[in-house]
N, CA, C and O of each residue as an XYZ file, in Angstrom:
720
protein
N       2.851    -10.834      9.317
C       2.054    -10.853      8.108
C       0.629    -10.433      8.448
O       0.072    -10.826      9.473
N       0.063     -9.632      7.570
C      -1.310     -9.170      7.763
C      -2.148     -9.514      6.550
O      -1.722     -9.324      5.410
N      -3.324    -10.013      6.799
C      -4.282    -10.271      5.736
C      -4.869     -8.931      5.323
O      -5.398     -8.199      6.159
N      -4.779     -8.606      4.044
C      -5.320     -7.329      3.571
C      -6.491     -7.596      2.645
O      -6.329     -8.146      1.556
N      -7.676     -7.199      3.096
C      -8.894     -7.345      2.312
C      -9.372     -5.941      1.940
O      -9.948     -5.247      2.778
N      -9.143     -5.515      0.704
C      -9.401     -4.128      0.308
C     -10.816     -3.640      0.573
O     -10.990     -2.537      1.092
N     -11.822     -4.417      0.238
C     -13.197     -3.959      0.411
C     -13.534     -3.692      1.876
O     -14.153     -2.680      2.205
N     -13.131     -4.588      2.730
C     -13.448     -4.453      4.151
C     -12.707     -3.268      4.763
O     -13.301     -2.463      5.482
N     -11.409     -3.161      4.478
C     -10.622     -2.080      5.060
C     -11.034     -0.719      4.505
O     -11.077      0.271      5.237
N     -11.335     -0.676      3.216
C     -11.767      0.581      2.601
C     -13.067      1.073      3.230
O     -13.206      2.267      3.496
N     -14.022      0.175      3.471
C     -15.285      0.554      4.116
C     -15.059      1.012      5.556
O     -15.709      1.949      6.020
N     -14.143      0.357      6.261
C     -13.839      0.740      7.638
C     -13.243      2.141      7.699
O     -13.667      2.959      8.515
N     -12.269      2.423      6.847
C     -11.627      3.737      6.852
C     -12.598      4.824      6.419
O     -12.555      5.940      6.937
N     -13.455      4.510      5.490
C     -14.455      5.470      5.037
C     -15.438      5.792      6.160
O     -15.839      6.945      6.318
N     -15.825      4.799      6.932
C     -16.762      5.007      8.037
C     -16.158      5.865      9.145
O     -16.894      6.495      9.903
N     -14.829      5.898      9.250
C     -14.179      6.710     10.273
C     -14.116      8.188      9.897
O     -13.857      9.035     10.752
N     -14.348      8.497      8.635
C     -14.358      9.890      8.178
C     -15.668     10.554      8.599
O     -16.666      9.866      8.819
N     -15.675     11.895      8.715
C     -16.944     12.585      9.001
C     -17.971     12.294      7.898
O     -17.608     12.102      6.737
N     -19.247     12.263      8.272
C     -20.325     11.900      7.332
C     -20.302     12.728      6.053
O     -20.518     12.199      4.963
N     -20.038     14.036      6.187
C     -20.091     14.906      5.014
C     -18.903     14.722      4.065
O     -18.953     15.192      2.928
N     -17.843     14.052      4.507
C     -16.685     13.870      3.625
C     -16.439     12.419      3.214
O     -15.415     12.120      2.599
N     -17.368     11.509      3.544
C     -17.166     10.100      3.211
C     -17.175      9.848      1.711
O     -16.354      9.081      1.209
N     -18.092     10.483      0.987
C     -18.153     10.277     -0.464
C     -16.904     10.824     -1.146
O     -16.391     10.224     -2.090
N     -16.419     11.960     -0.666
C     -15.191     12.531     -1.221
C     -13.996     11.628     -0.927
O     -13.131     11.431     -1.781
N     -13.957     11.081      0.286
C     -12.894     10.154      0.663
C     -12.881      8.942     -0.265
O     -11.830      8.550     -0.771
N     -14.052      8.353     -0.482
C     -14.155      7.178     -1.350
C     -13.758      7.506     -2.786
O     -13.071      6.717     -3.435
N     -14.182      8.656     -3.281
C     -13.835      9.055     -4.646
C     -12.334      9.293     -4.777
O     -11.728      8.891     -5.771
N     -11.733      9.941     -3.786
C     -10.282     10.180     -3.815
C      -9.510      8.871     -3.741
O      -8.491      8.709     -4.411
N      -9.996      7.933     -2.924
C      -9.344      6.629     -2.772
C      -9.364      5.887     -4.118
O      -8.336      5.404     -4.592
N     -10.549      5.811     -4.714
C     -10.680      5.109     -5.995
C      -9.844      5.764     -7.081
O      -9.252      5.074     -7.911
N      -9.789      7.080     -7.083
C      -9.000      7.817     -8.069
C      -7.508      7.532     -7.900
O      -6.795      7.335     -8.884
N      -7.038      7.510     -6.654
C      -5.624      7.231     -6.389
C      -5.256      5.805     -6.797
O      -4.187      5.574     -7.361
N      -6.142      4.853     -6.511
C      -5.901      3.458     -6.893
C      -5.841      3.336     -8.416
O      -4.960      2.671     -8.961
N      -6.777      3.980     -9.085
C      -6.816      3.933    -10.543
C      -5.556      4.562    -11.151
O      -5.017      4.064    -12.139
N      -5.101      5.656    -10.549
C      -3.889      6.330    -11.038
C      -2.662      5.424    -10.889
O      -1.818      5.361    -11.782
N      -2.573      4.732     -9.764
C      -1.465      3.777     -9.564
C      -1.485      2.688    -10.620
O      -0.463      2.376    -11.232
N      -2.656      2.117    -10.822
C      -2.779      1.019    -11.798
C      -2.389      1.497    -13.190
O      -1.660      0.803    -13.899
N      -2.860      2.662    -13.587
C      -2.521      3.200    -14.913
C      -1.024      3.448    -15.045
O      -0.435      3.182    -16.092
N      -0.416      3.954    -13.988
C       1.029      4.207    -14.016
C       1.814      2.907    -14.158
O       2.748      2.818    -14.956
N       1.427      1.901    -13.377
C       2.159      0.642    -13.395
C       1.921     -0.156    -14.666
O       2.851     -0.773    -15.185
N       0.695     -0.156    -15.178
C       0.425     -0.935    -16.388
C       1.098     -0.311    -17.599
O       1.272     -0.980    -18.618
N       1.477      0.942    -17.509
C       2.235      1.577    -18.584
C       3.629      0.992    -18.735
O       4.236      1.098    -19.801
N       4.143      0.372    -17.670
C       5.470     -0.245    -17.694
C       5.400     -1.754    -17.910
O       6.433     -2.423    -17.931
N       4.210     -2.288    -18.068
C       4.046     -3.744    -18.181
C       4.650     -4.298    -19.464
O       5.040     -5.465    -19.510
N       4.729     -3.474    -20.507
C       5.264     -3.975    -21.775
C       6.750     -4.296    -21.696
O       7.248     -5.081    -22.503
N       7.473     -3.704    -20.738
C       8.904     -3.985    -20.618
C       9.186     -5.117    -19.623
O      10.342     -5.493    -19.425
N       8.137     -5.658    -18.999
C       8.312     -6.762    -18.053
C       8.324     -8.094    -18.792
O       7.583     -8.292    -19.755
N       9.170     -8.997    -18.329
C       9.236    -10.323    -18.941
C       7.936    -11.091    -18.710
O       7.440    -11.767    -19.611
N       7.396    -10.984    -17.513
C       6.143    -11.644    -17.165
C       5.195    -10.613    -16.548
O       5.187    -10.431    -15.330
N       4.398     -9.939    -17.380
C       3.489     -8.942    -16.804
C       2.504     -9.579    -15.838
O       2.079    -10.718    -16.037
N       2.145     -8.857    -14.806
C       1.249     -9.391    -13.783
C      -0.205     -9.223    -14.196
O      -0.528     -8.348    -15.000
N      -1.079    -10.052    -13.654
C      -2.513     -9.948    -13.949
C      -3.095     -8.648    -13.394
O      -2.563     -8.074    -12.443
N      -4.184     -8.197    -13.995
C      -4.806     -6.940    -13.584
C      -5.297     -6.998    -12.131
O      -5.232     -5.993    -11.423
N      -5.782     -8.149    -11.682
C      -6.235     -8.282    -10.291
C      -5.082     -8.045     -9.309
O      -5.281     -7.489     -8.229
N      -3.883     -8.473     -9.696
C      -2.714     -8.258     -8.835
C      -2.417     -6.767     -8.725
O      -2.155     -6.259     -7.635
N      -2.460     -6.065     -9.866
C      -2.259     -4.608     -9.846
C      -3.285     -3.922     -8.955
O      -2.935     -3.041     -8.170
N      -4.537     -4.317     -9.071
C      -5.602     -3.696     -8.274
C      -5.358     -3.902     -6.785
O      -5.463     -2.959     -6.001
N      -5.036     -5.114     -6.398
C      -4.812     -5.420     -4.985
C      -3.595     -4.661     -4.456
O      -3.644     -4.113     -3.354
N      -2.506     -4.622     -5.225
C      -1.298     -3.912     -4.800
C      -1.545     -2.409     -4.692
O      -1.034     -1.764     -3.777
N      -2.316     -1.851     -5.609
C      -2.626     -0.426     -5.556
C      -3.463     -0.107     -4.313
O      -3.297      0.958     -3.718
N      -4.344     -1.002     -3.923
C      -5.118     -0.815     -2.693
C      -4.201     -0.818     -1.471
O      -4.380     -0.013     -0.557
N      -3.233     -1.709     -1.454
C      -2.272     -1.756     -0.344
C      -1.479     -0.453     -0.290
O      -1.302      0.120      0.785
N      -1.006      0.013     -1.431
C      -0.237      1.259     -1.497
C      -1.071      2.427     -0.980
O      -0.557      3.273     -0.248
N      -2.330      2.486     -1.342
C      -3.191      3.573     -0.883
C      -3.420      3.481      0.626
O      -3.494      4.509      1.299
N      -3.532      2.285      1.160
C      -3.656      2.117      2.608
C      -2.401      2.631      3.318
O      -2.504      3.337      4.321
N      -1.225      2.283      2.808
C       0.023      2.733      3.421
C       0.133      4.254      3.318
O       0.583      4.903      4.262
N      -0.266      4.825      2.196
C      -0.290      6.291      2.070
C      -1.201      6.904      3.129
O      -0.863      7.920      3.737
N      -2.341      6.288      3.343
C      -3.316      6.792      4.312
C      -2.723      6.817      5.719
O      -2.741      7.858      6.375
N      -2.196      5.685      6.191
C      -1.679      5.644      7.558
C      -0.423      6.494      7.703
O      -0.171      7.048      8.773
N       0.358      6.602      6.650
C       1.555      7.438      6.694
C       1.183      8.921      6.771
O       1.769      9.669      7.554
N       0.219      9.341      5.966
C      -0.221     10.737      5.996
C      -0.837     11.109      7.347
O      -0.640     12.218      7.843
N      -1.580     10.175      7.932
C      -2.235     10.457      9.216
C      -1.242     10.559     10.379
O      -1.556     11.176     11.397
N      -0.060      9.970     10.246
C       0.924      9.994     11.330
C       2.145     10.842     11.011
O       3.061     10.940     11.828
N       2.169     11.454      9.838
C       3.326     12.245      9.421
C       3.342     13.593     10.139
O       2.319     14.275     10.204
N       4.491     13.975     10.673
C       4.652     15.269     11.329
C       4.765     16.322     10.236
O       5.675     16.264      9.408
N       3.840     17.291     10.227
C       3.784     18.294      9.171
C       4.822     19.392      9.351
O       5.275     19.974      8.366
N       5.204     19.684     10.580
C       6.114     20.783     10.860
C       7.178     20.329     11.847
O       6.908     19.533     12.746
N       8.381     20.840     11.670
C       9.446     20.493     12.615
C       9.232     21.160     13.970
O       9.873     20.784     14.952
N       8.338     22.145     14.031
C       8.039     22.848     15.278
C       6.900     22.194     16.063
O       6.551     22.653     17.151
N       6.334     21.148     15.526
C       5.218     20.469     16.203
C       5.696     19.860     17.519
O       6.748     19.223     17.578
N       4.912     20.066     18.560
C       5.278     19.554     19.882
C       4.911     18.092     20.058
O       5.578     17.367     20.795
N       3.852     17.654     19.385
C       3.441     16.255     19.468
C       3.306     15.690     18.063
O       3.061     16.415     17.099
N       3.467     14.411     17.977
C       3.285     13.774     16.673
C       1.845     13.301     16.564
O       1.257     12.872     17.557
N       1.272     13.372     15.370
C      -0.101     12.896     15.216
C      -0.182     11.372     15.381
O       0.755     10.645     15.050
N      -1.303     10.917     15.891
C      -1.521      9.482     16.098
C      -2.754      9.035     15.328
O      -3.659      9.823     15.054
N      -2.768      7.778     14.994
C      -3.921      7.195     14.323
C      -5.065      7.001     15.315
O      -4.851      6.806     16.512
N      -6.266      7.059     14.790
C      -7.440      6.700     15.574
C      -7.270      5.236     15.998
O      -6.775      4.421     15.219
N      -7.673      4.904     17.211
C      -7.493      3.532     17.699
C      -8.313      2.519     16.907
O      -8.078      1.317     17.028
N      -9.273      2.976     16.098
C     -10.082      2.071     15.285
C      -9.417      1.714     13.952
O      -9.874      0.814     13.248
N      -8.337      2.425     13.610
C      -7.632      2.156     12.353
C      -6.645      1.017     12.593
O      -5.760      1.145     13.440
N      -6.776     -0.083     11.874
C      -5.826     -1.188     12.063
C      -4.469     -0.851     11.459
O      -4.377     -0.331     10.347
N      -3.428     -1.154     12.207
C      -2.071     -0.985     11.687
C      -1.612     -2.356     11.234
O      -1.286     -3.223     12.044
N      -1.592     -2.531      9.937
C      -1.201     -3.816      9.365
C       0.296     -3.810      9.093
O       0.898     -2.756      8.890
N       0.882     -4.986      9.092
C       2.329     -5.120      8.965
C       2.806     -4.801      7.554
O       1.994     -4.682      6.637
N       4.108     -4.663      7.374
C       4.612     -4.364      6.033
C       4.540     -5.544      5.063
O       4.800     -5.381      3.870
N       4.195     -6.712      5.560
C       4.072     -7.886      4.695
C       2.593     -8.224      4.572
O       1.996     -8.800      5.481
N       2.011     -7.857      3.432
C       0.568     -7.992      3.229
C       0.257     -9.281      2.479
O       0.828     -9.572      1.428
N      -0.660    -10.034      3.050
C      -1.100    -11.280      2.432
C      -2.469    -11.058      1.796
O      -3.316    -10.394      2.394
N      -2.706    -11.593      0.606
C      -4.047    -11.489      0.021
C      -5.017    -12.398      0.767
O      -4.599    -13.325      1.460
N      -6.309    -12.129      0.625
C      -7.287    -13.002      1.290
C      -7.136    -14.444      0.793
O      -6.947    -14.691     -0.398
N      -7.223    -15.366      1.713
C      -7.110    -16.769      1.325
C      -8.427    -17.247      0.719
O      -9.434    -16.539      0.741
N      -8.396    -18.438      0.191
C      -9.591    -19.041     -0.381
C     -10.685    -19.138      0.678
O     -11.852    -18.865      0.398
N     -10.309    -19.524      1.885
C     -11.272    -19.659      2.972
C     -11.930    -18.316      3.286
O     -13.152    -18.249      3.424
N     -11.136    -17.241      3.401
C     -11.696    -15.916      3.682
C     -12.679    -15.505      2.594
O     -13.780    -15.038      2.885
N     -12.283    -15.679      1.369
C     -13.125    -15.275      0.253
C     -14.413    -16.076      0.225
O     -15.486    -15.517     -0.001
N     -14.320    -17.362      0.450
C     -15.490    -18.234      0.415
C     -16.461    -17.914      1.558
O     -17.671    -17.872      1.338
N     -15.959    -17.693      2.750
C     -16.817    -17.473      3.916
C     -17.437    -16.072      3.948
O     -18.487    -15.875      4.559
N     -16.790    -15.092      3.288
C     -17.297    -13.724      3.337
C     -18.095    -13.322      2.105
O     -18.708    -12.255      2.090
N     -18.096    -14.141      1.096
C     -18.790    -13.793     -0.137
C     -20.115    -14.544     -0.205
O     -20.142    -15.774     -0.208
N     -21.209    -13.794     -0.260
C     -22.535    -14.403     -0.294
C     -23.074    -14.559     -1.716
O     -24.089    -15.225     -1.920
N     -22.412    -13.958     -2.691
C     -22.922    -14.002     -4.057
C     -22.409    -15.243     -4.790
O     -21.493    -15.925     -4.331
N     -23.018    -15.509     -5.923
C     -22.570    -16.616     -6.786
C     -21.828    -16.038     -7.968
O     -22.273    -15.011     -8.480
N     -20.764    -16.590     -8.436
C     -20.068    -17.743     -7.869
C     -19.408    -17.367     -6.548
O     -19.069    -16.207     -6.313
N     -19.239    -18.345     -5.714
C     -18.741    -18.090     -4.360
C     -17.342    -17.484     -4.353
O     -17.059    -16.609     -3.535
N     -16.475    -17.926     -5.234
C     -15.098    -17.438     -5.240
C     -14.661    -17.194     -6.673
O     -14.873    -18.026     -7.554
N     -14.053    -16.049     -6.890
C     -13.442    -15.755     -8.182
C     -12.052    -16.398     -8.167
O     -11.228    -16.026     -7.332
N     -11.770    -17.336     -9.050
C     -10.487    -18.044     -8.998
C      -9.276    -17.130     -9.156
O      -8.205    -17.442     -8.634
N      -9.418    -16.015     -9.860
C      -8.281    -15.113    -10.061
C      -7.807    -14.513     -8.744
O      -6.615    -14.251     -8.580
N      -8.711    -14.295     -7.817
C      -8.364    -13.734     -6.513
C      -7.492    -14.708     -5.722
O      -6.661    -14.281     -4.921
N      -7.670    -15.987     -5.936
C      -6.928    -17.004     -5.191
C      -5.458    -17.063     -5.577
O      -4.669    -17.692     -4.871
N      -5.065    -16.427     -6.679
C      -3.690    -16.513     -7.145
C      -2.905    -15.226     -6.939
O      -1.871    -15.026     -7.577
N      -3.374    -14.359     -6.067
C      -2.643    -13.132     -5.791
C      -1.384    -13.432     -4.984
O      -1.379    -14.310     -4.121
N      -0.313    -12.687     -5.278
C       0.939    -12.834     -4.536
C       0.943    -11.884     -3.341
O       0.345    -10.810     -3.404
N       1.612    -12.271     -2.255
C       1.783    -11.342     -1.125
C       2.623    -10.140     -1.558
O       3.351    -10.205     -2.549
N       2.516     -9.050     -0.811
C       3.249     -7.823     -1.116
C       3.985     -7.353      0.128
O       3.390     -7.206      1.196
N       5.283     -7.119     -0.019
C       6.107     -6.571      1.060
C       6.344     -5.097      0.746
O       6.804     -4.756     -0.344
N       6.028     -4.224      1.705
C       6.123     -2.787      1.502
C       7.325     -2.239      2.260
O       7.449     -2.425      3.470
N       8.214     -1.555      1.525
C       9.373     -0.896      2.124
C       9.024      0.589      2.209
O       9.025      1.290      1.197
N       8.730      1.060      3.402
C       8.264      2.441      3.587
C       8.751      2.941      4.950
O       8.858      2.155      5.891
N       9.047      4.242      5.066
C       9.526      4.765      6.356
C       8.527      4.609      7.504
O       8.927      4.646      8.668
N       7.263      4.439      7.212
C       6.293      4.195      8.282
C       6.646      2.913      9.030
O       6.507      2.849     10.252
N       7.096      1.906      8.315
C       7.432      0.610      8.913
C       8.903      0.510      9.296
O       9.241     -0.103     10.308
N       9.767      1.100      8.502
C      11.207      0.996      8.713
C      11.777      2.389      8.954
O      12.204      3.075      8.025
N      11.772      2.790     10.227
C      12.211      4.138     10.575
C      13.687      4.366     10.246
O      14.107      5.498     10.006
N      14.461      3.296     10.238
C      15.892      3.437      9.945
C      16.157      3.888      8.508
O      17.287      4.242      8.170
N      15.134      3.879      7.665
C      15.288      4.339      6.283
C      15.249      5.862      6.164
O      15.300      6.390      5.053
N      15.161      6.564      7.267
C      15.102      8.018      7.215
C      16.481      8.650      7.116
O      16.619      9.861      7.289
N      17.488      7.858      6.845
C      18.855      8.350      6.622
C      19.280      8.058      5.190
O      18.908      7.041      4.606
N      20.064      8.970      4.646
C      20.597      8.772      3.296
C      21.648      7.663      3.334
O      22.531      7.694      4.191
N      21.578      6.689      2.433
C      22.561      5.602      2.447
C      23.957      6.048      2.032
O      24.937      5.369      2.339
N      24.063      7.194      1.329
C      25.385      7.662      0.889
C      26.077      8.528      1.922
O      27.212      8.248      2.309
N      25.400      9.585      2.375
C      26.060     10.532      3.275
C      25.657     10.356      4.740
O      26.307     10.919      5.621
N      24.611      9.595      5.017
C      24.197      9.320      6.379
C      23.378     10.407      7.050
O      22.988     10.256      8.207
N      23.107     11.505      6.343
C      22.332     12.589      6.967
C      20.841     12.243      6.976
O      20.363     11.436      6.178
N      20.130     12.876      7.899
C      18.695     12.658      7.962
C      17.922     13.962      7.802
O      16.692     13.962      7.831
N      18.630     15.061      7.635
C      17.979     16.366      7.544
C      17.320     16.615      6.194
O      16.165     17.039      6.140
N      18.021     16.362      5.126
C      17.515     16.710      3.802
C      16.912     15.559      3.036
O      17.049     15.485      1.815
N      16.240     14.653      3.739
C      15.667     13.474      3.090
C      14.234     13.768      2.667
O      13.437     14.292      3.446
N      13.924     13.429      1.436
C      12.558     13.524      0.925
C      12.152     12.160      0.401
O      12.922     11.494     -0.291
N      10.948     11.752      0.733
C      10.400     10.520      0.182
C       9.510     10.932     -0.961
O       8.437     11.501     -0.763
N       9.970     10.637     -2.164
C       9.380     11.181     -3.381
C       8.504     10.156     -4.092
O       8.790      9.786     -5.230
N       7.455      9.699     -3.447
C       6.519      8.783     -4.091
C       7.031      7.356     -4.156
O       8.122      7.036     -3.682
N       6.216      6.522     -4.753
C       6.530      5.101     -4.886
C       7.366      4.873     -6.135
O       7.434      5.732     -7.013
N       7.998      3.714     -6.206
C       8.753      3.372     -7.407
C       7.816      3.405     -8.609
O       6.703      2.881     -8.555
N       8.270      4.018     -9.682
C       7.408      4.269    -10.829
C       6.954      3.040    -11.584
O       5.896      3.053    -12.214
N       7.730      1.987    -11.531
C       7.367      0.789    -12.296
C       6.476     -0.160    -11.511
O       6.054     -1.191    -12.035
N       6.186      0.177    -10.259
C       5.314     -0.664     -9.457
C       6.087     -1.766     -8.758
O       7.317     -1.785     -8.778
N       5.359     -2.681     -8.143
C       5.987     -3.767     -7.395
C       6.826     -4.676     -8.289
O       6.519     -4.878     -9.464
N       7.883     -5.213     -7.706
C       8.766     -6.134     -8.405
C       8.600     -7.529     -7.822
O       8.410     -7.690     -6.616
N       8.672     -8.529     -8.680
C       8.531     -9.913     -8.223
C       9.796    -10.375     -7.519
O      10.912    -10.101     -7.962
N       9.598    -11.078     -6.418
C      10.692    -11.645     -5.646
C      10.413    -13.131     -5.459
O       9.262    -13.545     -5.321
N      11.457    -13.911     -5.458
C      11.302    -15.352     -5.267
C      11.971    -15.724     -3.944
O      13.197    -15.721     -3.832
N      11.157    -16.042     -2.956
C      11.701    -16.421     -1.656
C      11.730    -17.941     -1.546
O      11.347    -18.650     -2.477
N      12.181    -18.421     -0.418
C      12.279    -19.865     -0.236
C      10.929    -20.557     -0.217
O      10.774    -21.649     -0.763
N       9.950    -19.916      0.413
C       8.663    -20.577      0.595
C       7.631    -20.210     -0.468
O       6.818    -21.054     -0.847
N       7.644    -18.975     -0.956
C       6.640    -18.563     -1.928
C       7.134    -17.371     -2.723
O       8.075    -16.680     -2.331
N       6.485    -17.150     -3.834
C       6.777    -15.966     -4.633
C       5.987    -14.805     -4.067
O       4.844    -14.971     -3.641
N       6.591    -13.634     -4.061
C       5.921    -12.452     -3.574
C       6.388    -11.241     -4.364
O       7.248    -11.358     -5.238
N       5.836    -10.100     -4.065
C       6.227     -8.865     -4.712
C       6.693     -7.881     -3.640
O       6.323     -7.995     -2.472
N       7.510     -6.916     -4.057
C       7.975     -5.873     -3.148
C       7.831     -4.536     -3.826
O       7.974     -4.416     -5.042
N       7.541     -3.521     -3.014
C       7.476     -2.165     -3.511
C       8.050     -1.245     -2.439
O       7.899     -1.493     -1.243
N       8.708     -0.187     -2.886
C       9.292      0.763     -1.947
C       9.104      2.188     -2.421
O       8.616      2.440     -3.522
N       9.504      3.117     -1.564
C       9.418      4.529     -1.914
C      10.756      5.011     -2.430
O      11.795      4.409     -2.160
N      10.720      6.112     -3.179
C      11.932      6.677     -3.739
C      12.534      7.686     -2.762
O      11.817      8.519     -2.206
N      13.816      7.614     -2.561
C      14.541      8.475     -1.649
C      15.271      9.568     -2.421
O      15.938      9.293     -3.418
N      15.141     10.807     -1.958
C      15.910     11.916     -2.530
C      16.607     12.650     -1.393
O      15.978     13.031     -0.406
N      17.903     12.841     -1.543
C      18.697     13.535     -0.541
C      19.115     14.888     -1.101
O      19.702     14.954     -2.182
N      18.822     15.962     -0.383
C      19.180     17.303     -0.833
C      20.672     17.552     -0.743
O      21.200     18.389     -1.474
N      21.364     16.843      0.137
C      22.790     17.054      0.343
C      23.667     16.352     -0.686
O      24.772     16.811     -0.976
N      23.192     15.267     -1.229
C      24.008     14.492     -2.184
C      23.890     15.004     -3.590
O      24.514     14.458     -4.500
């Protein structure tokens, strides 16, 4: 499990970009997060229990982080001799993302009020993505790995899951097989 604090991680990743492209990076990040939220909230009317807006924002930040690390390590060509690696300063967080706890929020926030209560009720998010689960690079029907395309995230956004210890959400990518 990894604690995911969007503001801190977003500033860290932005600082790793070249100086002349940091503002563009931040604008693209915010735009992608906003696009995710708009897409997911469009499906909220068909949900039995729609999630709070803060939950959507936090989950969209996690999705954008996973997109970032996946894009930075994705092999662009089958002829590539080496695979790209992440900068050693980029943290690789686990597929099970925990929201900041009350203690983290209280100790890191200097403004008043000290803690926004809505932040304290965020659910953890489990991400199903080929970056974390390499075995997902095979088609479940035909077993081939040649014609697999990962076609974005699930359109309706994260789904609520009820585990033994706590409620959480899960989100995964869509698989398309050219052979099937």
